[in-house]
C-alpha positions as CSV (number, residue, x, y, z in Angstrom):
1,X,-23.5,-30.9,-39.4
2,X,-21.7,-27.6,-39.9
3,X,-21.4,-25.4,-36.9
4,X,-21.9,-22.0,-38.6
5,X,-21.0,-19.9,-35.6
6,X,-17.4,-21.2,-35.7
7,X,-17.0,-20.2,-39.4
8,X,-15.2,-17.2,-40.7
9,X,-17.0,-14.9,-43.2
10,X,-14.8,-16.3,-46.1
11,X,-15.8,-19.9,-45.1
12,X,-19.4,-18.9,-45.1
13,X,-19.0,-17.5,-48.7
14,X,-17.5,-20.7,-49.9
15,X,-20.0,-23.0,-48.3
16,X,-22.9,-20.9,-49.5
17,X,-21.6,-20.7,-53.0
18,X,-20.9,-24.5,-53.1
19,X,-24.4,-25.3,-51.9
20,X,-26.1,-22.9,-54.4
21,X,-24.0,-24.1,-57.3
22,X,-24.7,-27.7,-56.3
23,X,-28.4,-27.2,-56.3
24,X,-28.3,-25.3,-59.6
25,X,-26.2,-28.0,-61.3
26,X,-28.7,-30.8,-60.6
27,X,-31.0,-30.0,-63.5
28,X,-28.0,-29.7,-65.9
29,X,-26.7,-33.1,-64.7
30,X,-30.1,-34.7,-65.3
31,X,-30.3,-33.3,-68.9
32,X,-26.6,-33.8,-69.9
33,X,-24.2,-36.5,-68.9
34,X,-21.1,-34.8,-70.2
35,X,-19.0,-34.2,-67.0
36,X,-16.9,-31.5,-68.6
37,X,-20.0,-29.4,-69.3
38,X,-21.4,-30.1,-65.8
39,X,-18.0,-29.1,-64.2
40,X,-17.8,-26.0,-66.3
41,X,-21.3,-24.9,-65.4
42,X,-20.7,-25.8,-61.7
43,X,-17.5,-23.7,-61.6
44,X,-19.3,-20.8,-63.3
45,X,-22.2,-21.0,-60.8
46,X,-19.8,-21.4,-57.9
47,X,-17.7,-18.3,-58.8
48,X,-20.8,-16.3,-59.5
49,X,-22.5,-17.3,-56.3
50,X,-19.3,-16.8,-54.3
51,X,-18.9,-13.1,-55.4
52,X,-22.7,-12.6,-55.2
53,X,-22.9,-13.9,-51.6
54,X,-19.7,-11.9,-50.7
55,X,-21.3,-8.7,-51.9
56,X,-24.5,-9.3,-50.1
57,X,-22.7,-10.3,-46.9
58,X,-20.4,-7.3,-47.1
59,X,-23.3,-4.9,-47.8
60,X,-25.8,-6.0,-45.3
61,X,-23.9,-8.0,-42.6
62,X,-20.2,-7.4,-42.6
63,X,-20.5,-3.6,-42.6
64,X,-22.7,-3.9,-39.5
65,X,-20.0,-6.1,-37.9
66,X,-17.4,-3.4,-38.7
67,X,-19.6,-0.7,-37.2
68,X,-20.0,-2.9,-34.0
69,X,-16.2,-3.1,-33.7
70,X,-15.9,0.6,-34.2
71,X,-18.4,1.2,-31.5
72,X,-16.7,-1.3,-29.2
73,X,-13.3,0.3,-29.7
74,X,-14.8,3.8,-29.7
75,X,-12.2,5.1,-32.1
76,X,-12.2,6.7,-35.5
77,X,-10.7,4.2,-38.0
78,X,-7.1,5.1,-38.8
79,X,-4.6,3.2,-40.8
80,X,-4.1,0.6,-38.1
81,X,-7.9,0.1,-37.7
82,X,-8.3,-0.1,-41.5
83,X,-5.6,-2.8,-41.7
84,X,-7.3,-4.7,-38.9
85,X,-10.8,-4.4,-40.6
86,X,-9.4,-5.5,-44.0
87,X,-7.1,-8.4,-43.0
88,X,-7.8,-9.6,-39.5
89,X,-11.5,-9.1,-38.9
90,X,-12.6,-11.2,-42.0
91,X,-10.7,-14.1,-40.5
92,X,-12.7,-14.0,-37.3
93,X,-15.3,-16.7,-36.8
94,X,-18.9,-15.8,-35.7
95,X,-18.1,-17.3,-32.3
96,X,-15.1,-15.0,-32.0
97,X,-17.2,-12.0,-33.0
98,X,-19.9,-13.0,-30.5
99,X,-17.2,-13.5,-27.8
100,X,-15.7,-10.1,-28.4
101,X,-19.2,-8.5,-28.1
102,X,-19.9,-10.4,-24.9
103,X,-16.6,-9.3,-23.4
104,X,-17.2,-5.7,-24.3
105,X,-20.7,-5.9,-22.8
106,X,-19.3,-7.4,-19.6
107,X,-16.6,-4.7,-19.4
108,X,-19.2,-2.0,-20.0
109,X,-21.5,-3.4,-17.4
110,X,-18.6,-3.5,-14.9
111,X,-17.8,0.1,-15.7
112,X,-21.4,1.1,-15.3
113,X,-21.5,-0.6,-11.9
114,X,-18.2,1.1,-10.9
115,X,-19.6,4.5,-11.9
116,X,-22.8,3.8,-9.9
117,X,-20.6,3.0,-6.8
118,X,-18.5,6.1,-7.3
119,X,-21.6,8.2,-7.7
120,X,-22.9,6.8,-4.5
121,X,-19.6,7.5,-2.7
122,X,-19.6,11.0,-4.2
123,X,-23.2,11.7,-3.0
124,X,-22.4,10.3,0.5
125,X,-19.2,12.3,0.6
126,X,-21.0,15.6,-0.3
127,X,-23.8,14.9,2.2
128,X,-21.3,14.1,5.0
129,X,-19.1,17.0,4.2
130,X,-22.1,19.4,4.2
131,X,-23.2,18.0,7.6
132,X,-19.7,18.1,9.1
133,X,-19.3,21.8,8.1
134,X,-22.8,22.8,8.9
135,X,-22.7,21.5,12.5
136,X,-19.9,23.8,13.8
137,X,-21.0,26.7,11.6
138,X,-24.5,26.6,13.1
139,X,-23.0,26.3,16.6
140,X,-20.8,29.3,16.0
141,X,-23.7,31.2,14.7
142,X,-25.8,30.4,17.8
143,X,-23.0,31.4,20.2
144,X,-22.3,34.7,18.3
145,X,-26.0,35.5,18.4
146,X,-26.1,35.0,22.1
147,X,-23.1,37.2,22.6
148,X,-24.7,39.9,20.4
149,X,-28.0,39.7,22.4
150,X,-26.3,41.1,25.5
151,X,-24.3,38.3,27.1
152,X,-21.2,40.3,26.4
153,X,-21.9,42.2,29.6
154,X,-21.4,39.0,31.6
155,X,-17.6,38.5,31.3
156,X,-17.6,34.9,32.6
157,X,-20.5,33.8,30.3
158,X,-18.9,35.6,27.3
159,X,-15.6,33.8,27.9
160,X,-17.4,30.4,28.1
161,X,-19.2,31.1,24.8
162,X,-16.1,32.3,23.1
163,X,-14.2,29.1,24.2
164,X,-17.0,27.1,22.6
165,X,-16.7,29.2,19.4
166,X,-13.0,28.6,19.4
167,X,-13.5,24.8,19.7
168,X,-15.9,24.8,16.8
169,X,-13.5,26.9,14.7
170,X,-10.8,24.4,15.5
171,X,-13.1,21.6,14.4
172,X,-13.7,23.3,11.1
173,X,-10.0,24.0,10.7
174,X,-9.1,20.3,11.3
175,X,-11.8,19.2,8.9
176,X,-10.7,21.5,6.1
177,X,-7.1,20.5,6.7
178,X,-8.0,16.8,6.4
179,X,-10.1,17.4,3.3
180,X,-7.2,19.3,1.7
181,X,-4.8,16.5,2.7
182,X,-6.9,13.9,1.0
183,X,-7.4,16.0,-2.1
184,X,-3.6,16.5,-2.5
185,X,-2.9,12.8,-1.9
186,X,-5.5,11.8,-4.5
187,X,-4.2,14.2,-7.1
188,X,-0.6,13.1,-6.5
189,X,0.4,16.7,-5.8
190,X,2.0,15.7,-2.5
191,X,5.3,14.0,-3.1
192,X,6.6,11.2,-0.9
193,X,10.1,12.0,0.5
194,X,11.4,8.5,1.4
195,X,14.2,7.9,3.9
196,X,15.5,5.2,6.2
197,X,14.2,5.1,9.8
198,X,13.6,2.6,12.5
199,X,9.9,1.8,12.8
200,X,9.9,1.1,16.5
201,X,11.5,4.4,17.3
202,X,8.7,6.2,15.3
203,X,6.0,4.3,17.1
204,X,7.5,5.1,20.5
205,X,7.6,8.8,19.6
206,X,3.9,8.7,18.7
207,X,3.0,6.9,21.9
208,X,4.9,9.7,23.8
209,X,3.2,12.5,21.9
210,X,-0.3,11.0,22.5
211,X,0.4,10.2,26.2
212,X,-2.0,12.9,27.3
213,X,-4.9,11.1,25.7
214,X,-3.9,7.6,26.9
215,X,-3.0,8.5,30.4
216,X,-6.3,10.2,31.0
217,X,-8.0,6.8,30.3
218,X,-5.3,4.8,32.0
219,X,-4.5,3.0,28.6
220,X,-1.0,1.5,28.5
221,X,1.0,1.6,25.3
222,X,3.9,-0.6,24.3
223,X,5.8,-2.5,21.6
224,X,4.7,-6.2,21.6
225,X,7.1,-8.6,23.1
226,X,9.3,-10.2,20.5
227,X,9.1,-7.1,18.3
228,X,11.6,-4.9,20.1
229,X,14.5,-5.6,17.8
230,X,14.9,-2.5,15.5
231,X,13.6,-2.9,12.0
232,X,14.3,-0.2,9.4
233,X,11.9,0.8,6.7
234,X,12.2,3.1,3.7
235,X,9.3,5.5,3.5
236,X,8.2,9.1,4.0
237,X,8.8,9.3,7.8
238,X,6.4,12.3,8.5
239,X,3.6,10.7,6.4
240,X,4.0,7.4,8.2
241,X,4.1,9.3,11.5
242,X,0.7,10.7,10.6
243,X,-0.6,7.2,9.8
244,X,0.5,5.9,13.2
245,X,-0.9,9.0,15.0
246,X,-4.3,8.6,13.4
247,X,-4.4,4.8,14.2
248,X,-3.2,5.2,17.8
249,X,-5.5,8.2,18.3
250,X,-8.5,6.1,17.2
251,X,-7.4,3.3,19.5
252,X,-7.2,5.7,22.5
253,X,-10.7,7.0,21.7
254,X,-12.4,3.7,21.3
255,X,-10.2,1.6,23.6
256,X,-11.5,0.6,27.0
257,X,-10.5,2.5,30.2
258,X,-7.5,0.7,31.7
259,X,-6.9,-1.1,28.4
260,X,-3.8,-1.6,26.3
261,X,-2.5,-0.4,22.9
262,X,0.4,-2.4,21.5
263,X,2.3,-2.2,18.3
264,X,3.9,-5.1,16.4
265,X,6.6,-4.9,13.7
266,X,7.5,-7.9,11.6
267,X,9.9,-8.4,8.7
268,X,7.9,-10.5,6.3
269,X,10.8,-11.0,3.9
270,X,13.8,-9.1,2.6
271,X,11.5,-6.5,0.9
272,X,8.4,-6.0,3.1
273,X,7.7,-5.0,6.7
274,X,4.4,-5.4,8.4
275,X,3.3,-2.9,11.0
276,X,0.2,-3.6,13.2
277,X,-1.3,-1.5,16.0
278,X,-3.9,-3.3,18.2
279,X,-6.2,-2.3,21.0
280,X,-8.6,-4.2,23.3
281,X,-11.4,-1.8,22.9
282,X,-15.1,-2.0,21.8
283,X,-14.3,-3.4,18.4
284,X,-16.1,-2.9,15.1
285,X,-18.9,-5.0,13.7
286,X,-18.1,-7.2,10.7
287,X,-20.6,-5.4,8.5
288,X,-18.6,-2.2,8.9
289,X,-15.1,-3.5,8.2
290,X,-15.2,-3.1,4.4
291,X,-16.1,0.6,4.7
292,X,-14.1,1.9,7.7
293,X,-11.5,3.5,5.3
294,X,-14.1,5.5,3.5
295,X,-14.2,9.3,4.0
296,X,-16.6,10.3,6.9
297,X,-17.8,6.7,7.4
298,X,-18.8,6.2,11.0
299,X,-19.9,2.9,12.6
300,X,-21.9,4.8,15.2
301,X,-22.6,8.3,14.1
302,X,-24.0,9.7,17.4
303,X,-21.2,8.1,19.5
304,X,-18.4,9.1,17.1
305,X,-19.5,12.8,16.9
306,X,-19.5,13.0,20.7
307,X,-16.0,11.5,20.9
308,X,-14.8,14.0,18.2
309,X,-12.7,13.8,15.1
310,X,-13.4,14.6,11.5
311,X,-14.1,11.1,10.3
312,X,-11.3,11.3,7.8
313,X,-8.4,9.9,9.8
314,X,-8.5,6.3,8.4
315,X,-9.2,7.6,4.9
316,X,-6.0,9.6,5.1
317,X,-4.1,6.6,6.4
318,X,-5.3,4.5,3.4
319,X,-4.3,7.2,0.9
320,X,-0.8,7.7,2.5
321,X,-0.1,3.9,2.6
322,X,-1.3,3.4,-1.0
323,X,0.7,6.4,-2.1
324,X,3.7,4.3,-1.0
325,X,2.5,1.5,-3.2
326,X,1.6,-0.6,-0.1
327,X,-1.6,-2.0,1.5
328,X,-3.6,-1.3,4.7
329,X,-6.0,-3.7,6.4
330,X,-8.2,-4.1,9.4
331,X,-9.3,-6.9,11.7
332,X,-11.8,-6.4,14.5
333,X,-14.4,-8.1,16.7
334,X,-17.0,-6.6,18.9
335,X,-16.0,-6.6,22.5
336,X,-12.5,-7.9,21.7
337,X,-10.7,-5.1,20.0
338,X,-9.3,-3.9,16.7
339,X,-6.0,-4.4,14.8
340,X,-5.0,-2.1,11.9
341,X,-1.9,-3.1,9.9
342,X,0.0,-1.9,6.9
343,X,3.0,-2.8,4.9
344,X,6.1,-0.8,4.1
345,X,9.3,-1.3,2.1
346,X,12.1,-2.8,4.2
347,X,15.5,-1.3,4.3
348,X,18.6,-3.3,5.0
């Protein structure tokens, strides 16, 4: 049995012409036994049917196939496409054409799903951004209204309200600064200025700069034992400083009182260095781990807003690390703690 889906158009023409000519020659063979006449008539019918079937196929089927390929490729046919349609496409089997269409359909479906996800992220981002800006703006508006209503006469109360206004202005400033930072990282406008530096030295500098936060909660900071030997990396030092600051700052916010934050630096091979910063704090539920690097994503919205922050810190970390061509990851367990790690290029 002939499997027609594995035949090329030319093979279909030949088989169709052979069958039609064979059927037409039967009456002639019955009436005349001269094999030369039978063969001549068969050849005539075969050639006639071949060109007839070819014309029918080209007009009603093959043109449709070419249109499908034009639609799939989404391009206007130029010389390259015309050569393809004339010489390569006719050699494709029906199975290959079907496979091409299925692959295109799968690719299109994947693109549609990706667009849906991006649209969902965009919608969530706009809603969160609106909320994050609206909260301090409304607070500022309320405090200013109170001042205008006569509290200005009370110097102590006026000072207290103005301090609150200042805090909300600072919050908006940090938010807009972080949004601008992400926008520049995403657009590629912010160039990475790579240099050689010792990763442990940078981590210790960050621990020292954030000591006010950690000391208040009696959280100890240190380099993990066995990771003290200096390891040099090649990256944008100030950008990586920002990454470490954001991670350590989060660890100090969500770490437990009297807890510990420790950093580990490992040389994976001659080309990569792994940096990990761990805490023994409240941890993050498994259902949240895949989304913690999204902009404004919060595992506990009410708790996070009380603690503070713009909700963009880890998103910025992700963009900075990926701008270096590296990867960032997170491990966490509720009640045990969190570890955030990222890779950097090693330097001899």
